[in-house]
N, C-alpha and C positions, 0 to 999 in steps of 0.2 A: 666472420668468426664462425668456427664449426659449432654444431649443436652441442650444448652442454648435456652430459649424461647424468641424470638424476638416479640415485639408488635408494630404494627400489624405484623403477620408472613409474610415473603416474599414469592413471587411466584417463584422467581429465585434467585439463588446465582451466581453472575458473578465474576469469578476469573480473575483479571487483569483490572486496571483502565487506560489502554491505550486508544487511540482514538476509537478503535473498541468496546471495552467493555463499554465505557461510552456512545457511540452512541446507543448501544443496550439498555442500561439502560434508556436512554431518550425515545427511541422508544416504549419499552414495557410499560413505565409509561404512555405515551400518549394513549396506548391501554387499560389502566385501570388495569395494572398489577403492582405489587410491586417488586422492584429489590433491592437486598442488594449486594453491590460491595465490594469485598475483594482485597486489594492491599498491597503488601509487603513493598513498599516504604513509607517513612514518608510523612505526609500531606504537609509539606513545599515544598518537591521536586515536588509534583504535582501542587501546586499552583504557583510555579515559575519555570517552566520547562526551562532547559538550552537550548540555541541555539545549535543544533547538526549538522548543515550543510546540512541536508536533506530538499530538496524542493519537495513537493508532487504535482504531476500533477493530477488534478481532472477533471473528465468527466462531461458532461451535466447531466447525470443521478445522479452522485454523488452530484453535486450542488443542484439538486432538492431535494434529500434526506436530505442534510444538511440544506437546507432552511426550509423544513418541520419540522425538529427537532430544529430549532433555532440556529444551529451552524454557518451557513454562515453569519448571521447578526452580529455575535460577532467577526468576523475577521476584523482586521483593513484594510480598503479599500486600503490604500496606499501600503499594502504588498500583495495584490492580483494582480498577473500579468497575462495578457491575453496571451494564447498560440495560435497564429493565423495560424501558419504553421509549419510543420516539414519537414526537409530535411535530406536525408541519403547519405553519401559519402563513397566510398570504396577506401582505399589506397590513391594514389595521383591522382586518376581519377578526372577530372573536372566535370563530369556528376553527377547530384544529382537527387535522387528519391524524389519527393515532394508530400506532403499530405496537403490538405486544407479542411476547413469545408464546409458544405452544406448550411450554413446559409446565409441570405441576409446581405448586407452591410459588416460590419467588425466583424460578429459573429465569435467566436473563436472555435478552436478545443477543448480547455479546458482552465484551469487556473492553475497557479503555486502558491503555498502557502507554506511558511516555516512550517515544521512539528511541531515545538514547539508552534506555534500560533494555529494550529489545536488542539493540546493537551489542550492548555489553554481554547480555546473556548468550547471544549467538556466537560471539567470539570465544567466550569461555567454553561453551559446549564443543566448538570445533577444535580448539586446542587440546581438549581432553581426549581426543581420538587419535590413536597412533596412525590411522590411515589418512590424516590431514596434515599437510604442510602449508605454512604461510610464509610468503616472501613479500616483505614490505619495501617501500622505496623503489618499486618496480613499475616503471611506466612503459606500456606497450606501444611500440612504434610501427609494427607491421604484423599482419596475420596471413598465414597461408593455410588453407584448409582443403581436405580431400578425403575420400572414403578410405584411402590407404594410409592415412596419417595426417596430422595437422601440426602446425608449429606457430610460435609467436617469437618475434624479435623485440627485445627490450631496447630502450633508449641508450643503454650503455653498450649495446652490441651483442649482449648475451642472447643466445637462441635456445629455446626450449621446445621439446616435442611431446606429443601425446596422441592417442587415437582420437580424442575429442577435445575441442575448445568450446567453452561455454562463456558467453558474454553476460555479465551481471553488473554492468558499469553505468547504470542510470538510464533514464529515458532519453537523454541526449547522447547515447552511447557512441563513442568514437570507434569502438571495436566493431559494432554493427556496420558502420560505414566502411571500415577497412575490409570487411567481409563482402562488401558489395550488396548489402541489403538495405533497401530504403524503408521509409516509414511515413505514414500519414500523420501530420501534425496539425493539431487544432489549437491555435493561440486564441485564448478566450478574451484577450485584451484586458484581463482583470488580474488582480493580485489578492492575496490574503494577508491580513495583519492578524497575528495570533498573540494572545496574552492571557495569563491566568488571572482570574478574579475570585476573591473570597466573598462569601455572602452570609447573611444572617439566617435565611430560611434553609430548610432541608431540600436539596435538589431531587430527592427520591429516586435517583438513578434515571431521571428523565432527560433525554436529549431533545433540544428544541432546534428546529430549522425554521428560521423566520425570514421569509422573502419580503423584506421591506422595500420601499421605493427609494432608490439611491444606493442601497447596499443590501447584502444578505448577512444575517447574523446566525451563526450556529453556536449553541451553548452545549458543551459536552460535559456530562457530570463526572467529576472526579471525587475522590475521597476528601474527608476533613472539611466539608462545606466549601468546596472550591469547584469552579467550572473552568474549562478552557473556552475562552471567547474567540471565535474565529470569524472575522469580518471579511467578507468578500466584496470588493468594490472595484470600480475602474482604476486601472493602474496609476493614472495621473492623480488620483485622490489619496493614494497610499502615503505619500510623504506627510500630508496633513495629519493623518491618524498617528503616524510614527512620532510626530513632533509634539503631540499632546502630552501634557503632564499626566502623571499617574491618576491624579484626582479627576481631571477632565476626561480621561479615557474611561475610567470607571463610571463617571456620570453619564457618558454617552451610552454605554452598554446598559446601564440601569434604566435609562429612559426608553430604550428599545425593548426591554423585557416587560415593561408595564408593571414593574414592581413585584413580579412573581416571586422573586427570591429575596426581597427586602433590600436593605442598603448594601451596595457593593463597594469593594475597594480593590485596587490593583494588588496582585500577589506574585508578581514576577515580571521579568523582562519581556518586551515585545519583540516579535520576529516578523519577517516579511518574505513572502515567496510569490513569484509570478506563477500564473496558472497556464500550463500548456499540456494538452492531452496528446498522447502518442500511441499509435498502433502500428507495429512493424508489418511490412508487406509479407514477410515470411518469418516464421519462428525457427526455421532450420534450413541448413544446406549440408552437403556431404562434409562430415567431420566438424560440423559447427552447429551450435544451438544458442538461442536467446532465452533468458529467464528474467523474472522480475520486471522492473520498469523498462528494461531494455527491450522487452517484448511488448508489454502493455503498460502505459503510464496513464493512470486514471485521474479525472477531476475528482477532488476529495469529497464531493457532496454525497456520494453513495458509499463512501468508506470502504472501497474494494481494493485499494492499491496493494498493500502488503498481503492481504488475503489471497489475491490472485497470484502473487509471487509464490506463496506457500502451496497453493493448489498446483502450480506449474512444477514446483520441486517434487511434489508427490507423484505426479504423472510421469515426469521425465525419469525419475529414479526407478519407477516400476518398469518402464520400457527398457532402460539400460540393464537392469537386473535380469530381465527375461532374455535380453540379447546375449548377455554373458553366459547364462545357463544353457542356451541353445547353441552356443558357439558362433554366434554372429558378431561381426565387427561393431564396436560401439559407435563408430562414426558412420555406419552404413545409412544411407539416406532413408530406406524404408523404416528403419528403427526410429529415426528422429521424426519422420513424417507422421508416425502413429501418435507421438507426443503432440505434434503440431495440430493435428486434426482435433484431438480431444480438447486441448487448451483453447483452440479457436472457438469450438462449440460453446465452451463455458464462458468465454470472455467477450466475444464480439457482440452478442445481443445486448449485454449490459453496457459495454462501451458506447455503442450507438444510442441506446436508450438514455444513458446518463447525459450525453451531449445534447440530446433533444430536450430533455427536462431542463437542463441548464439554460438552453436557448430560450425556452418558453418563459421560465421563471425569472429571467434577468432582462427580459424585454419589457420596457416600461411604457410602450405605446398602448393606447386605450384598447384596441382589439385583443392584444395579448393579455392585458389585465383581466378582461372579461373572460377570456378563454381559460386562464388558470383558475379563476374563481369557480368556473363551471366544472373544471376537472376535479377540483377538491370537493365541491359539493356533491357531485355524482359518486365519487369514490367513497365518501363518508356516509352518504344517506341512502343511495339506491339499493334496495334489497337485492340480494343475489349477486349483482354486479359488484357491489361494495366488497363482499367477501372474496370474490375471485381476484379483483385487483389487489386488494391489500394482502391476501394470502400469498400471491406471487411475489409482491415486493418484499414482504417480510421473510419469505424463504431465502431470497437473495441476501437480505441483511444478516440472517443467521447462518447461512451456509447449510441449512437443514430445514426441518419442519417448523411450521409456525402457524399462528392463528391471528385473525383480525378481531378487533374489539370495536 
């Protein structure tokens, strides 16, 4: 089938209408470029995204990007929960490693927002821009990319072209594979079971990361005296947790919190996700780029997944805008490699560091238990070193300046 001519012709074909792909569409449209977004799901599924149990921690930098794109303003304020402090516990130790923001007053480390509301806001913002077109029920079957122009062929035979194709179709991106780009994948052999719990006490905006023996429990503070309970455990144990009654699930979470929040009760459905980290071998080729989880798919323990997606959107859009201004081709490899270099500098140390932390804190052998106790003790108590370690970690959590307490 000959190439379908779109009027006006797009500057980018973005594959995937998730939060990263739609944010990129918004950003490039604001930079004067035209984006055509291809999504294999039906339009109704995008317009009414189902609650999926995932609550996304957003940094200060991410909030600024979302505000500039008009996404933040579309989030229901009652569902934006401030994250004022983070505390890390190991086993049954009473000592906690604490992280707090550098801001004055009650400025937060970040904010927690349900994933389905971010998806909804991103869709609304993209559709409000004349420079963005959305084509649903569009499954990509082939990709051809080059500096002189790129194209995709859909399952129905339709062929579309543009100077640049961007894959934003998840960490298991088929488009990435079609473009001949591999990825390093780290299967942690673990899964997360996520469920909301309501509690008597005030969570005070404190997130708890509890490295228990047998599983890890994260409690993410939401509004209205609720938390998102995220249990990370060996994948073969997940069915047991999913089969629990609401009462038994709440009781298990309560037992692992040590009663810090009083009596708990289940406040929503549970969801289950396998944990696989992904880092693409390249983020760009001539006429082709990766964004979001297709480039970097993070373990959620450091809460960088969508934040890295937004950082990539910001950098890629800047490089494309500069290329258009200087008369360079959008798909030229030097243009896209500038994006790749900066995004790799930002993401690779955190990706490798996160995987190392996860390996240490999920290893239940005696030497590892002793090592992690020592790491937490040094980070919390050693003068000077404590401040350096915690300052660096908190800067990553916030996406900006921070202080240690």
